PDB file of N, CA, C and O in Angstrom:
ATOM      1  N   UNK A   1      25.710  50.043 106.006  1.00  0.00           N
ATOM      2  CA  UNK A   1      24.824  51.011 105.428  1.00  0.00           C
ATOM      3  C   UNK A   1      23.398  50.648 105.856  1.00  0.00           C
ATOM      4  O   UNK A   1      22.948  49.525 105.628  1.00  0.00           O
ATOM      5  N   UNK A   2      22.706  51.579 106.464  1.00  0.00           N
ATOM      6  CA  UNK A   2      21.313  51.353 106.854  1.00  0.00           C
ATOM      7  C   UNK A   2      20.433  51.509 105.616  1.00  0.00           C
ATOM      8  O   UNK A   2      20.434  52.558 104.971  1.00  0.00           O
ATOM      9  N   UNK A   3      19.690  50.464 105.295  1.00  0.00           N
ATOM     10  CA  UNK A   3      18.795  50.486 104.137  1.00  0.00           C
ATOM     11  C   UNK A   3      17.409  50.981 104.515  1.00  0.00           C
ATOM     12  O   UNK A   3      16.736  51.644 103.727  1.00  0.00           O
ATOM     13  N   UNK A   4      16.990  50.647 105.742  1.00  0.00           N
ATOM     14  CA  UNK A   4      15.663  51.056 106.201  1.00  0.00           C
ATOM     15  C   UNK A   4      15.658  51.075 107.722  1.00  0.00           C
ATOM     16  O   UNK A   4      16.264  50.215 108.361  1.00  0.00           O
ATOM     17  N   UNK A   5      14.975  52.054 108.300  1.00  0.00           N
ATOM     18  CA  UNK A   5      14.779  52.109 109.744  1.00  0.00           C
ATOM     19  C   UNK A   5      13.339  52.477 110.022  1.00  0.00           C
ATOM     20  O   UNK A   5      12.811  53.441 109.468  1.00  0.00           O
ATOM     21  N   UNK A   6      12.711  51.701 110.884  1.00  0.00           N
ATOM     22  CA  UNK A   6      11.354  51.980 111.323  1.00  0.00           C
ATOM     23  C   UNK A   6      11.456  52.826 112.585  1.00  0.00           C
ATOM     24  O   UNK A   6      11.850  52.325 113.638  1.00  0.00           O
ATOM     25  N   UNK A   7      11.109  54.080 112.489  1.00  0.00           N
ATOM     26  CA  UNK A   7      11.242  54.998 113.629  1.00  0.00           C
ATOM     27  C   UNK A   7      10.339  54.605 114.796  1.00  0.00           C
ATOM     28  O   UNK A   7      10.630  54.930 115.947  1.00  0.00           O
ATOM     29  N   UNK A   8       9.257  53.914 114.501  1.00  0.00           N
ATOM     30  CA  UNK A   8       8.338  53.507 115.563  1.00  0.00           C
ATOM     31  C   UNK A   8       8.853  52.359 116.409  1.00  0.00           C
ATOM     32  O   UNK A   8       8.707  52.366 117.632  1.00  0.00           O
ATOM     33  N   UNK A   9       9.455  51.370 115.758  1.00  0.00           N
ATOM     34  CA  UNK A   9       9.911  50.172 116.474  1.00  0.00           C
ATOM     35  C   UNK A   9      11.423  50.142 116.678  1.00  0.00           C
ATOM     36  O   UNK A   9      11.916  49.406 117.533  1.00  0.00           O
ATOM     37  N   UNK A  10      12.161  50.933 115.901  1.00  0.00           N
ATOM     38  CA  UNK A  10      13.620  50.887 115.952  1.00  0.00           C
ATOM     39  C   UNK A  10      14.218  49.800 115.079  1.00  0.00           C
ATOM     40  O   UNK A  10      15.440  49.671 115.006  1.00  0.00           O
ATOM     41  N   UNK A  11      13.368  49.006 114.405  1.00  0.00           N
ATOM     42  CA  UNK A  11      13.854  47.938 113.529  1.00  0.00           C
ATOM     43  C   UNK A  11      14.695  48.523 112.399  1.00  0.00           C
ATOM     44  O   UNK A  11      14.397  49.603 111.889  1.00  0.00           O
ATOM     45  N   UNK A  12      15.748  47.800 112.012  1.00  0.00           N
ATOM     46  CA  UNK A  12      16.613  48.267 110.931  1.00  0.00           C
ATOM     47  C   UNK A  12      16.985  47.117 110.005  1.00  0.00           C
ATOM     48  O   UNK A  12      17.114  45.968 110.426  1.00  0.00           O
ATOM     49  N   UNK A  13      17.154  47.459 108.735  1.00  0.00           N
ATOM     50  CA  UNK A  13      17.716  46.562 107.726  1.00  0.00           C
ATOM     51  C   UNK A  13      19.053  47.162 107.333  1.00  0.00           C
ATOM     52  O   UNK A  13      19.135  48.338 106.978  1.00  0.00           O
ATOM     53  N   UNK A  14      20.116  46.341 107.397  1.00  0.00           N
ATOM     54  CA  UNK A  14      21.469  46.851 107.229  1.00  0.00           C
ATOM     55  C   UNK A  14      22.236  46.015 106.213  1.00  0.00           C
ATOM     56  O   UNK A  14      22.212  44.786 106.269  1.00  0.00           O
ATOM     57  N   UNK A  15      22.914  46.682 105.288  1.00  0.00           N
ATOM     58  CA  UNK A  15      23.845  46.024 104.383  1.00  0.00           C
ATOM     59  C   UNK A  15      25.217  46.183 105.019  1.00  0.00           C
ATOM     60  O   UNK A  15      25.678  47.304 105.237  1.00  0.00           O
ATOM     61  N   UNK A  16      25.879  45.054 105.321  1.00  0.00           N
ATOM     62  CA  UNK A  16      27.152  45.112 106.038  1.00  0.00           C
ATOM     63  C   UNK A  16      28.259  44.473 105.214  1.00  0.00           C
ATOM     64  O   UNK A  16      28.032  43.517 104.473  1.00  0.00           O
ATOM     65  N   UNK A  17      29.463  45.022 105.358  1.00  0.00           N
ATOM     66  CA  UNK A  17      30.638  44.492 104.678  1.00  0.00           C
ATOM     67  C   UNK A  17      31.748  44.320 105.714  1.00  0.00           C
ATOM     68  O   UNK A  17      32.095  45.260 106.429  1.00  0.00           O
ATOM     69  N   UNK A  18      32.298  43.111 105.785  1.00  0.00           N
ATOM     70  CA  UNK A  18      33.374  42.799 106.706  1.00  0.00           C
ATOM     71  C   UNK A  18      34.597  42.355 105.907  1.00  0.00           C
ATOM     72  O   UNK A  18      34.482  41.514 105.015  1.00  0.00           O
ATOM     73  N   UNK A  19      35.737  42.899 106.212  1.00  0.00           N
ATOM     74  CA  UNK A  19      36.967  42.471 105.556  1.00  0.00           C
ATOM     75  C   UNK A  19      37.364  41.100 106.084  1.00  0.00           C
ATOM     76  O   UNK A  19      37.054  40.755 107.224  1.00  0.00           O
ATOM     77  N   UNK A  20      38.050  40.318 105.254  1.00  0.00           N
ATOM     78  CA  UNK A  20      38.524  38.993 105.652  1.00  0.00           C
ATOM     79  C   UNK A  20      39.350  39.115 106.925  1.00  0.00           C
ATOM     80  O   UNK A  20      40.164  40.028 107.062  1.00  0.00           O
ATOM     81  N   UNK A  21      39.135  38.191 107.853  1.00  0.00           N
ATOM     82  CA  UNK A  21      39.886  38.161 109.095  1.00  0.00           C
ATOM     83  C   UNK A  21      39.236  38.886 110.254  1.00  0.00           C
ATOM     84  O   UNK A  21      39.701  38.772 111.388  1.00  0.00           O
ATOM     85  N   UNK A  22      38.176  39.626 109.997  1.00  0.00           N
ATOM     86  CA  UNK A  22      37.488  40.356 111.067  1.00  0.00           C
ATOM     87  C   UNK A  22      36.760  39.365 111.981  1.00  0.00           C
ATOM     88  O   UNK A  22      36.081  38.453 111.509  1.00  0.00           O
ATOM     89  N   UNK A  23      36.910  39.557 113.281  1.00  0.00           N
ATOM     90  CA  UNK A  23      36.180  38.762 114.261  1.00  0.00           C
ATOM     91  C   UNK A  23      35.295  39.694 115.077  1.00  0.00           C
ATOM     92  O   UNK A  23      35.747  40.731 115.563  1.00  0.00           O
ATOM     93  N   UNK A  24      34.043  39.316 115.220  1.00  0.00           N
ATOM     94  CA  UNK A  24      33.101  40.043 116.071  1.00  0.00           C
ATOM     95  C   UNK A  24      32.909  39.177 117.315  1.00  0.00           C
ATOM     96  O   UNK A  24      32.426  38.050 117.203  1.00  0.00           O
ATOM     97  N   UNK A  25      33.275  39.675 118.495  1.00  0.00           N
ATOM     98  CA  UNK A  25      33.149  38.867 119.716  1.00  0.00           C
ATOM     99  C   UNK A  25      31.696  38.449 119.986  1.00  0.00           C
ATOM    100  O   UNK A  25      30.750  39.062 119.490  1.00  0.00           O
ATOM    101  N   UNK A  26      31.553  37.399 120.778  1.00  0.00           N
ATOM    102  CA  UNK A  26      30.219  36.956 121.185  1.00  0.00           C
ATOM    103  C   UNK A  26      29.491  38.120 121.862  1.00  0.00           C
ATOM    104  O   UNK A  26      30.099  38.913 122.581  1.00  0.00           O
ATOM    105  N   UNK A  27      28.187  38.208 121.622  1.00  0.00           N
ATOM    106  CA  UNK A  27      27.407  39.332 122.138  1.00  0.00           C
ATOM    107  C   UNK A  27      25.927  38.971 122.176  1.00  0.00           C
ATOM    108  O   UNK A  27      25.512  37.903 121.725  1.00  0.00           O
ATOM    109  N   UNK A  28      25.148  39.893 122.727  1.00  0.00           N
ATOM    110  CA  UNK A  28      23.692  39.732 122.850  1.00  0.00           C
ATOM    111  C   UNK A  28      23.020  40.989 122.299  1.00  0.00           C
ATOM    112  O   UNK A  28      23.486  42.106 122.526  1.00  0.00           O
ATOM    113  N   UNK A  29      21.925  40.793 121.577  1.00  0.00           N
ATOM    114  CA  UNK A  29      21.044  41.900 121.173  1.00  0.00           C
ATOM    115  C   UNK A  29      19.810  41.796 122.068  1.00  0.00           C
ATOM    116  O   UNK A  29      18.909  41.009 121.779  1.00  0.00           O
ATOM    117  N   UNK A  30      19.755  42.577 123.152  1.00  0.00           N
ATOM    118  CA  UNK A  30      18.664  42.408 124.117  1.00  0.00           C
ATOM    119  C   UNK A  30      17.292  42.867 123.628  1.00  0.00           C
ATOM    120  O   UNK A  30      16.275  42.493 124.212  1.00  0.00           O
ATOM    121  N   UNK A  31      17.250  43.678 122.559  1.00  0.00           N
ATOM    122  CA  UNK A  31      15.965  44.227 122.121  1.00  0.00           C
ATOM    123  C   UNK A  31      15.532  43.807 120.720  1.00  0.00           C
ATOM    124  O   UNK A  31      14.503  44.275 120.232  1.00  0.00           O
ATOM    125  N   UNK A  32      16.304  42.925 120.059  1.00  0.00           N
ATOM    126  CA  UNK A  32      15.952  42.571 118.682  1.00  0.00           C
ATOM    127  C   UNK A  32      16.406  41.167 118.313  1.00  0.00           C
ATOM    128  O   UNK A  32      17.476  40.716 118.721  1.00  0.00           O
ATOM    129  N   UNK A  33      15.569  40.484 117.531  1.00  0.00           N
ATOM    130  CA  UNK A  33      15.993  39.271 116.858  1.00  0.00           C
ATOM    131  C   UNK A  33      16.844  39.700 115.675  1.00  0.00           C
ATOM    132  O   UNK A  33      16.602  40.751 115.082  1.00  0.00           O
ATOM    133  N   UNK A  34      17.843  38.889 115.329  1.00  0.00           N
ATOM    134  CA  UNK A  34      18.729  39.200 114.198  1.00  0.00           C
ATOM    135  C   UNK A  34      18.574  38.125 113.126  1.00  0.00           C
ATOM    136  O   UNK A  34      18.682  36.932 113.409  1.00  0.00           O
ATOM    137  N   UNK A  35      18.320  38.557 111.902  1.00  0.00           N
ATOM    138  CA  UNK A  35      18.195  37.663 110.751  1.00  0.00           C
ATOM    139  C   UNK A  35      19.293  38.048 109.766  1.00  0.00           C
ATOM    140  O   UNK A  35      19.361  39.202 109.344  1.00  0.00           O
ATOM    141  N   UNK A  36      20.155  37.102 109.393  1.00  0.00           N
ATOM    142  CA  UNK A  36      21.301  37.400 108.524  1.00  0.00           C
ATOM    143  C   UNK A  36      21.220  36.557 107.260  1.00  0.00           C
ATOM    144  O   UNK A  36      20.956  35.356 107.316  1.00  0.00           O
ATOM    145  N   UNK A  37      21.448  37.200 106.121  1.00  0.00           N
ATOM    146  CA  UNK A  37      21.519  36.529 104.820  1.00  0.00           C
ATOM    147  C   UNK A  37      22.867  36.876 104.200  1.00  0.00           C
ATOM    148  O   UNK A  37      23.191  38.052 104.029  1.00  0.00           O
ATOM    149  N   UNK A  38      23.651  35.858 103.865  1.00  0.00           N
ATOM    150  CA  UNK A  38      24.983  36.072 103.299  1.00  0.00           C
ATOM    151  C   UNK A  38      24.865  36.297 101.786  1.00  0.00           C
ATOM    152  O   UNK A  38      24.411  35.417 101.054  1.00  0.00           O
ATOM    153  N   UNK A  39      25.274  37.466 101.336  1.00  0.00           N
ATOM    154  CA  UNK A  39      25.240  37.806  99.907  1.00  0.00           C
ATOM    155  C   UNK A  39      26.518  37.391  99.203  1.00  0.00           C
ATOM    156  O   UNK A  39      26.486  36.968  98.047  1.00  0.00           O
ATOM    157  N   UNK A  40      27.654  37.512  99.902  1.00  0.00           N
ATOM    158  CA  UNK A  40      28.967  37.140  99.352  1.00  0.00           C
ATOM    159  C   UNK A  40      29.871  36.698 100.493  1.00  0.00           C
ATOM    160  O   UNK A  40      29.766  37.205 101.610  1.00  0.00           O
ATOM    161  N   UNK A  41      30.763  35.749 100.207  1.00  0.00           N
ATOM    162  CA  UNK A  41      31.804  35.385 101.152  1.00  0.00           C
ATOM    163  C   UNK A  41      31.475  34.205 102.045  1.00  0.00           C
ATOM    164  O   UNK A  41      30.471  33.515 101.864  1.00  0.00           O
ATOM    165  N   UNK A  42      32.372  33.992 103.037  1.00  0.00           N
ATOM    166  CA  UNK A  42      32.235  32.904 103.997  1.00  0.00           C
ATOM    167  C   UNK A  42      32.316  33.460 105.412  1.00  0.00           C
ATOM    168  O   UNK A  42      33.300  34.091 105.796  1.00  0.00           O
ATOM    169  N   UNK A  43      31.276  33.215 106.165  1.00  0.00           N
ATOM    170  CA  UNK A  43      31.118  33.723 107.522  1.00  0.00           C
ATOM    171  C   UNK A  43      31.039  32.536 108.460  1.00  0.00           C
ATOM    172  O   UNK A  43      30.243  31.625 108.232  1.00  0.00           O
ATOM    173  N   UNK A  44      31.836  32.524 109.498  1.00  0.00           N
ATOM    174  CA  UNK A  44      31.786  31.437 110.472  1.00  0.00           C
ATOM    175  C   UNK A  44      31.096  31.932 111.733  1.00  0.00           C
ATOM    176  O   UNK A  44      31.437  32.983 112.275  1.00  0.00           O
ATOM    177  N   UNK A  45      30.132  31.167 112.184  1.00  0.00           N
ATOM    178  CA  UNK A  45      29.326  31.513 113.352  1.00  0.00           C
ATOM    179  C   UNK A  45      29.266  30.283 114.245  1.00  0.00           C
ATOM    180  O   UNK A  45      28.615  29.296 113.904  1.00  0.00           O
ATOM    181  N   UNK A  46      29.944  30.340 115.391  1.00  0.00           N
ATOM    182  CA  UNK A  46      29.937  29.238 116.351  1.00  0.00           C
ATOM    183  C   UNK A  46      30.308  27.911 115.703  1.00  0.00           C
ATOM    184  O   UNK A  46      29.676  26.887 115.962  1.00  0.00           O
ATOM    185  N   UNK A  47      31.343  27.935 114.852  1.00  0.00           N
ATOM    186  CA  UNK A  47      31.847  26.722 114.231  1.00  0.00           C
ATOM    187  C   UNK A  47      31.147  26.300 112.955  1.00  0.00           C
ATOM    188  O   UNK A  47      31.593  25.355 112.304  1.00  0.00           O
ATOM    189  N   UNK A  48      30.061  26.970 112.572  1.00  0.00           N
ATOM    190  CA  UNK A  48      29.342  26.657 111.333  1.00  0.00           C
ATOM    191  C   UNK A  48      29.733  27.690 110.286  1.00  0.00           C
ATOM    192  O   UNK A  48      29.765  28.889 110.564  1.00  0.00           O
ATOM    193  N   UNK A  49      30.032  27.210 109.068  1.00  0.00           N
ATOM    194  CA  UNK A  49      30.415  28.118 107.986  1.00  0.00           C
ATOM    195  C   UNK A  49      29.190  28.386 107.106  1.00  0.00           C
ATOM    196  O   UNK A  49      28.539  27.463 106.617  1.00  0.00           O
ATOM    197  N   UNK A  50      28.899  29.672 106.920  1.00  0.00           N
ATOM    198  CA  UNK A  50      27.795  30.106 106.080  1.00  0.00           C
ATOM    199  C   UNK A  50      28.384  30.747 104.832  1.00  0.00           C
ATOM    200  O   UNK A  50      29.229  31.638 104.923  1.00  0.00           O
ATOM    201  N   UNK A  51      27.936  30.291 103.668  1.00  0.00           N
ATOM    202  CA  UNK A  51      28.409  30.805 102.387  1.00  0.00           C
ATOM    203  C   UNK A  51      27.283  31.546 101.676  1.00  0.00           C
ATOM    204  O   UNK A  51      26.143  31.577 102.140  1.00  0.00           O
ATOM    205  N   UNK A  52      27.631  32.141 100.542  1.00  0.00           N
ATOM    206  CA  UNK A  52      26.664  32.877  99.729  1.00  0.00           C
ATOM    207  C   UNK A  52      25.346  32.113  99.629  1.00  0.00           C
ATOM    208  O   UNK A  52      25.319  30.936  99.269  1.00  0.00           O
ATOM    209  N   UNK A  53      24.253  32.809  99.956  1.00  0.00           N
ATOM    210  CA  UNK A  53      22.923  32.218  99.879  1.00  0.00           C
ATOM    211  C   UNK A  53      22.431  31.623 101.182  1.00  0.00           C
ATOM    212  O   UNK A  53      21.259  31.261 101.287  1.00  0.00           O
ATOM    213  N   UNK A  54      23.298  31.512 102.181  1.00  0.00           N
ATOM    214  CA  UNK A  54      22.899  30.937 103.467  1.00  0.00           C
ATOM    215  C   UNK A  54      22.332  32.022 104.380  1.00  0.00           C
ATOM    216  O   UNK A  54      22.579  33.212 104.185  1.00  0.00           O
ATOM    217  N   UNK A  55      21.575  31.590 105.368  1.00  0.00           N
ATOM    218  CA  UNK A  55      21.053  32.530 106.351  1.00  0.00           C
ATOM    219  C   UNK A  55      21.132  31.909 107.732  1.00  0.00           C
ATOM    220  O   UNK A  55      21.197  30.688 107.879  1.00  0.00           O
ATOM    221  N   UNK A  56      21.123  32.767 108.741  1.00  0.00           N
ATOM    222  CA  UNK A  56      21.033  32.292 110.114  1.00  0.00           C
ATOM    223  C   UNK A  56      20.284  33.301 110.954  1.00  0.00           C
ATOM    224  O   UNK A  56      20.042  34.434 110.537  1.00  0.00           O
ATOM    225  N   UNK A  57      19.924  32.866 112.140  1.00  0.00           N
ATOM    226  CA  UNK A  57      19.049  33.632 113.021  1.00  0.00           C
ATOM    227  C   UNK A  57      19.641  33.637 114.425  1.00  0.00           C
ATOM    228  O   UNK A  57      20.100  32.604 114.912  1.00  0.00           O
ATOM    229  N   UNK A  58      19.631  34.788 115.069  1.00  0.00           N
ATOM    230  CA  UNK A  58      20.057  34.913 116.460  1.00  0.00           C
ATOM    231  C   UNK A  58      18.888  35.503 117.248  1.00  0.00           C
ATOM    232  O   UNK A  58      18.518  36.658 117.032  1.00  0.00           O
ATOM    233  N   UNK A  59      18.307  34.728 118.155  1.00  0.00           N
ATOM    234  CA  UNK A  59      17.155  35.208 118.917  1.00  0.00           C
ATOM    235  C   UNK A  59      17.507  36.353 119.879  1.00  0.00           C
ATOM    236  O   UNK A  59      18.608  36.408 120.425  1.00  0.00           O
ATOM    237  N   UNK A  60      16.579  37.231 120.064  1.00  0.00           N
ATOM    238  CA  UNK A  60      16.686  38.342 121.021  1.00  0.00           C
ATOM    239  C   UNK A  60      17.091  37.795 122.390  1.00  0.00           C
ATOM    240  O   UNK A  60      16.537  36.809 122.876  1.00  0.00           O
ATOM    241  N   UNK A  61      18.069  38.460 122.993  1.00  0.00           N
ATOM    242  CA  UNK A  61      18.453  38.123 124.353  1.00  0.00           C
ATOM    243  C   UNK A  61      19.377  36.933 124.513  1.00  0.00           C
ATOM    244  O   UNK A  61      19.781  36.623 125.634  1.00  0.00           O
ATOM    245  N   UNK A  62      19.730  36.245 123.410  1.00  0.00           N
ATOM    246  CA  UNK A  62      20.602  35.072 123.504  1.00  0.00           C
ATOM    247  C   UNK A  62      22.016  35.390 123.021  1.00  0.00           C
ATOM    248  O   UNK A  62      22.200  36.055 122.001  1.00  0.00           O
ATOM    249  N   UNK A  63      23.000  34.911 123.759  1.00  0.00           N
ATOM    250  CA  UNK A  63      24.400  35.078 123.383  1.00  0.00           C
ATOM    251  C   UNK A  63      24.661  34.350 122.068  1.00  0.00           C
ATOM    252  O   UNK A  63      24.272  33.192 121.910  1.00  0.00           O
ATOM    253  N   UNK A  64      25.319  35.025 121.121  1.00  0.00           N
ATOM    254  CA  UNK A  64      25.718  34.385 119.870  1.00  0.00           C
ATOM    255  C   UNK A  64      27.073  34.926 119.438  1.00  0.00           C
ATOM    256  O   UNK A  64      27.489  36.011 119.844  1.00  0.00           O
ATOM    257  N   UNK A  65      27.750  34.145 118.606  1.00  0.00           N
ATOM    258  CA  UNK A  65      29.094  34.502 118.189  1.00  0.00           C
ATOM    259  C   UNK A  65      30.094  33.669 118.960  1.00  0.00           C
ATOM    260  O   UNK A  65      29.698  32.808 119.745  1.00  0.00           O
ATOM    261  N   UNK A  66      31.371  33.900 118.758  1.00  0.00           N
ATOM    262  CA  UNK A  66      31.885  34.969 117.905  1.00  0.00           C
ATOM    263  C   UNK A  66      31.631  34.685 116.423  1.00  0.00           C
ATOM    264  O   UNK A  66      31.414  33.545 116.013  1.00  0.00           O
ATOM    265  N   UNK A  67      31.667  35.752 115.645  1.00  0.00           N
ATOM    266  CA  UNK A  67      31.551  35.674 114.188  1.00  0.00           C
ATOM    267  C   UNK A  67      32.955  35.877 113.620  1.00  0.00           C
ATOM    268  O   UNK A  67      33.743  36.653 114.161  1.00  0.00           O
ATOM    269  N   UNK A  68      33.261  35.180 112.534  1.00  0.00           N
ATOM    270  CA  UNK A  68      34.571  35.335 111.900  1.00  0.00           C
ATOM    271  C   UNK A  68      34.392  35.383 110.387  1.00  0.00           C
ATOM    272  O   UNK A  68      33.791  34.484 109.798  1.00  0.00           O
ATOM    273  N   UNK A  69      34.917  36.436 109.759  1.00  0.00           N
ATOM    274  CA  UNK A  69      34.869  36.561 108.296  1.00  0.00           C
ATOM    275  C   UNK A  69      36.054  35.796 107.710  1.00  0.00           C
ATOM    276  O   UNK A  69      37.190  36.267 107.763  1.00  0.00           O
ATOM    277  N   UNK A  70      35.784  34.613 107.152  1.00  0.00           N
ATOM    278  CA  UNK A  70      36.846  33.802 106.557  1.00  0.00           C
ATOM    279  C   UNK A  70      37.350  34.424 105.255  1.00  0.00           C
ATOM    280  O   UNK A  70      38.507  34.243 104.875  1.00  0.00           O
ATOM    281  N   UNK A  71      36.476  35.152 104.584  1.00  0.00           N
ATOM    282  CA  UNK A  71      36.796  35.919 103.373  1.00  0.00           C
ATOM    283  C   UNK A  71      36.101  37.265 103.560  1.00  0.00           C
ATOM    284  O   UNK A  71      35.469  37.493 104.591  1.00  0.00           O
ATOM    285  N   UNK A  72      36.209  38.149 102.587  1.00  0.00           N
ATOM    286  CA  UNK A  72      35.380  39.351 102.656  1.00  0.00           C
ATOM    287  C   UNK A  72      33.919  38.900 102.636  1.00  0.00           C
ATOM    288  O   UNK A  72      33.549  38.030 101.848  1.00  0.00           O
ATOM    289  N   UNK A  73      33.102  39.480 103.488  1.00  0.00           N
ATOM    290  CA  UNK A  73      31.700  39.081 103.609  1.00  0.00           C
ATOM    291  C   UNK A  73      30.797  40.290 103.421  1.00  0.00           C
ATOM    292  O   UNK A  73      31.034  41.358 103.985  1.00  0.00           O
ATOM    293  N   UNK A  74      29.761  40.100 102.620  1.00  0.00           N
ATOM    294  CA  UNK A  74      28.698  41.100 102.490  1.00  0.00           C
ATOM    295  C   UNK A  74      27.419  40.403 102.920  1.00  0.00           C
ATOM    296  O   UNK A  74      27.076  39.335 102.413  1.00  0.00           O
ATOM    297  N   UNK A  75      26.712  41.027 103.869  1.00  0.00           N
ATOM    298  CA  UNK A  75      25.482  40.418 104.367  1.00  0.00           C
ATOM    299  C   UNK A  75      24.362  41.443 104.437  1.00  0.00           C
ATOM    300  O   UNK A  75      24.592  42.645 104.568  1.00  0.00           O
ATOM    301  N   UNK A  76      23.159  40.936 104.348  1.00  0.00           N
ATOM    302  CA  UNK A  76      21.954  41.715 104.601  1.00  0.00           C
ATOM    303  C   UNK A  76      21.455  41.248 105.959  1.00  0.00           C
ATOM    304  O   UNK A  76      21.154  40.069 106.146  1.00  0.00           O
ATOM    305  N   UNK A  77      21.370  42.173 106.903  1.00  0.00           N
ATOM    306  CA  UNK A  77      20.969  41.819 108.262  1.00  0.00           C
ATOM    307  C   UNK A  77      19.761  42.660 108.653  1.00  0.00           C
ATOM    308  O   UNK A  77      19.722  43.870 108.435  1.00  0.00           O
ATOM    309  N   UNK A  78      18.779  41.983 109.235  1.00  0.00           N
ATOM    310  CA  UNK A  78      17.559  42.649 109.685  1.00  0.00           C
ATOM    311  C   UNK A  78      17.437  42.449 111.188  1.00  0.00           C
ATOM    312  O   UNK A  78      17.492  41.320 111.677  1.00  0.00           O
ATOM    313  N   UNK A  79      17.275  43.537 111.913  1.00  0.00           N
ATOM    314  CA  UNK A  79      16.994  43.523 113.342  1.00  0.00           C
ATOM    315  C   UNK A  79      15.550  43.997 113.494  1.00  0.00           C
ATOM    316  O   UNK A  79      15.191  45.069 113.006  1.00  0.00           O
ATOM    317  N   UNK A  80      14.722  43.199 114.169  1.00  0.00           N
ATOM    318  CA  UNK A  80      13.298  43.532 114.255  1.00  0.00           C
ATOM    319  C   UNK A  80      12.937  44.440 115.432  1.00  0.00           C
ATOM    320  O   UNK A  80      11.767  44.597 115.779  1.00  0.00           O
ATOM    321  N   UNK A  81      13.957  45.027 116.030  1.00  0.00           N
ATOM    322  CA  UNK A  81      13.781  45.999 117.105  1.00  0.00           C
ATOM    323  C   UNK A  81      15.036  46.853 117.170  1.00  0.00           C
ATOM    324  O   UNK A  81      15.899  46.752 116.297  1.00  0.00           O
ATOM    325  N   UNK A  82      15.150  47.694 118.194  1.00  0.00           N
ATOM    326  CA  UNK A  82      16.325  48.557 118.296  1.00  0.00           C
ATOM    327  C   UNK A  82      17.637  47.760 118.326  1.00  0.00           C
ATOM    328  O   UNK A  82      17.743  46.735 119.000  1.00  0.00           O
ATOM    329  N   UNK A  83      18.614  48.250 117.592  1.00  0.00           N
ATOM    330  CA  UNK A  83      19.919  47.590 117.500  1.00  0.00           C
ATOM    331  C   UNK A  83      20.776  48.021 118.692  1.00  0.00           C
ATOM    332  O   UNK A  83      21.452  49.049 118.654  1.00  0.00           O
ATOM    333  N   UNK A  84      20.730  47.211 119.746  1.00  0.00           N
ATOM    334  CA  UNK A  84      21.571  47.419 120.910  1.00  0.00           C
ATOM    335  C   UNK A  84      22.413  46.174 121.101  1.00  0.00           C
ATOM    336  O   UNK A  84      21.999  45.073 120.738  1.00  0.00           O
ATOM    337  N   UNK A  85      23.595  46.349 121.672  1.00  0.00           N
ATOM    338  CA  UNK A  85      24.522  45.227 121.836  1.00  0.00           C
ATOM    339  C   UNK A  85      25.095  45.258 123.246  1.00  0.00           C
ATOM    340  O   UNK A  85      25.513  46.307 123.737  1.00  0.00           O
ATOM    341  N   UNK A  86      25.109  44.088 123.894  1.00  0.00           N
ATOM    342  CA  UNK A  86      25.780  43.946 125.193  1.00  0.00           C
ATOM    343  C   UNK A  86      26.657  42.719 125.174  1.00  0.00           C
ATOM    344  O   UNK A  86      27.313  42.413 126.170  1.00  0.00           O
TER     345      UNK A  86
END
């Protein structure tokens, strides 16, 4: 669910929900830094487990992931530019 979008910059704040077992392959956001805050659940990112209250950062243009939802995960994610994925 998009909570906010800046039409000028393309930046977005997104509330995301992933079912347990979902894997997001490694990827790059070429136009935005990604800031993630875990609201509920356990999220694994490159071997590190993030639980409720944890946050992580993926710099623009850098490969990150894969991501794995160890449980159902709800996160608040902010992209500071257009949300593109390669």
